[in-house]
C-alpha positions, 0 to 999 in steps of 0.5 A: 256426737255419742258423748251423751250423759244421763243428767237428770234434771237441770235447771238454769236460772229457774227453767227446767232444761230440755233433755235436749240440753240437760244431757249436753256433755258440757252443760251436765260438767258444768253444772256438776261443777256448780260453775253456772249461776244463770241470771237468764237462760235461752234455748231452742232446738239448735242452741242454748244461751245462758247469761251467767253471774261472774263468780270469782273462785276460792277454795275451801280448806277442807278437802271435801268442801266445794269452792265458794263464789263471790258475786262481781256485779261488773259484768257476766259472762255468756256461754253458749252450746249448739248451732252458730247461727241459731246462737247468734239469733239467740244473742240477738233475741236476748238483747232485744228482750233485756233492751225492752224490759229495760235492761242490758245484756252485759258488760260482757266480761267474756264469752264462749260460743258455738265457732262461727257465732260472732261471724253469723251474728254479724250478718244476722244484725246487718239483716235486721238493721241493728247493732251487734251487742258488745263483744260480739262487734268484734272478732273472737280472740281464740278458737278451742275445742271441748272434749270429754271421755267416758270410756277408759282409754287403751293401754298405752306403750310407757304407762309403766313409767307413768307416776303420781306426782303429790306433795310439795316434792311432787308439785315442785318436779311438775314445775321444772318439768312444766319450765320446759314442757309447756311453760304456759300451761293453763293449769296452776301447779299450786290449785287445790285439790288438782293431781298430777301425773308424769313419765320418769325416763330411766334415770328417773328424770321427769320428761312429761306431765298432766295435771287434772283439775278437780276442785269439787268432790264427784266432779268431772276431772279437767285435764290440763298443762299437759307437757312433753319436754321437747327433747323427747316428743314423739315417743308416747309420753303424753299418750301414756300420762294422759291415759293413766289421769284419763282411768283415774278420772274415771273411777271418782266420775262418769266423765274427764274432759279437757280443752286443746286450741283448734289449730292443734292436729297432734293433740287432737289426734292423741285425744281421739286415740284415747277415746276423746269425742269433741262435744262443742267448738268453741270461739272465745273472747276476752279482755 
C-alpha cells in the first residue's frame, strides 16, 4: 500500500502510536475527524485495535464548529486495522486482559475489523480453549473496503457537465435524483456542511450525483451516495462527478476517502481509475 501519510504524533488512550500506525490512512483520517475517543488501544507490528466509546454526533450551528459528541455508556465499538490473524489475537488478548482487571471488552455495539478477523478469531479461540467474545461469536454483517487518494484524478469525459448543487433547491434536486439513482445512499442529503455535485444532461436534468461529508473543517472529505440514473449508466457519469468532487476535496485537505461494498467490482474499477487505493479491507458487525 503506497497511501501512507505524514501524521506527526498520534496518541490513542494516552499511548503514542508507532509510525507504522500513526501513518496508516484510516488512523490519520479518523484522528483528524476527531471521531475516536479510545478507552484502550492494543497493537503489535501487524495490527492495531482500539476500544472506542460510542459517540452520538450532533453538529454545531456555525460553519467552523466541529460536531459535538455525547457519551453513551451503554456500549463501545471496536475498530482494528492491519492483518486479520493479528487483529484476532489482539481481540482475544484484550478480552483476557480486561477480564483479569475485573472489566469487560463490551458490550460491543459495533465493529469494523480486517476482513477475515471473525473467522481467524473463531479458530484461535478454539485452539486456546476459550469462548470468542461477543459479537465475534457470530458472523460479520457486512464487508467493505476503505479507499483513499492524495493525488488529483485524471480528467474525465463529461466533467464540463458537472455542477455543484447548493442551497435548498440544489439539495432538492439531489434528493430527487437519488430517489431513482441510489435510494439507499449512506450520506444524507441534509447532512450539515456536506457538499453535492451532479451531472446534467443536455436538457439540464440531473442524471448523477455524489456527496461529500465534511463534518469537521479541514478534515479529509468522505465521498458517499454516488448514484447514476439506471437509464444513464455506462456513460461515465459517476467517474465525472467523482473526479470533480475529489479535486475539490483535495483543495481543502490532503486526502479524500470513501467506502464501498466489497462485492461492487464496477465501482472498484472506477475508483482505481481515478487513483483511489484500498487502505483496508474491512468486515463489520452491526446489531
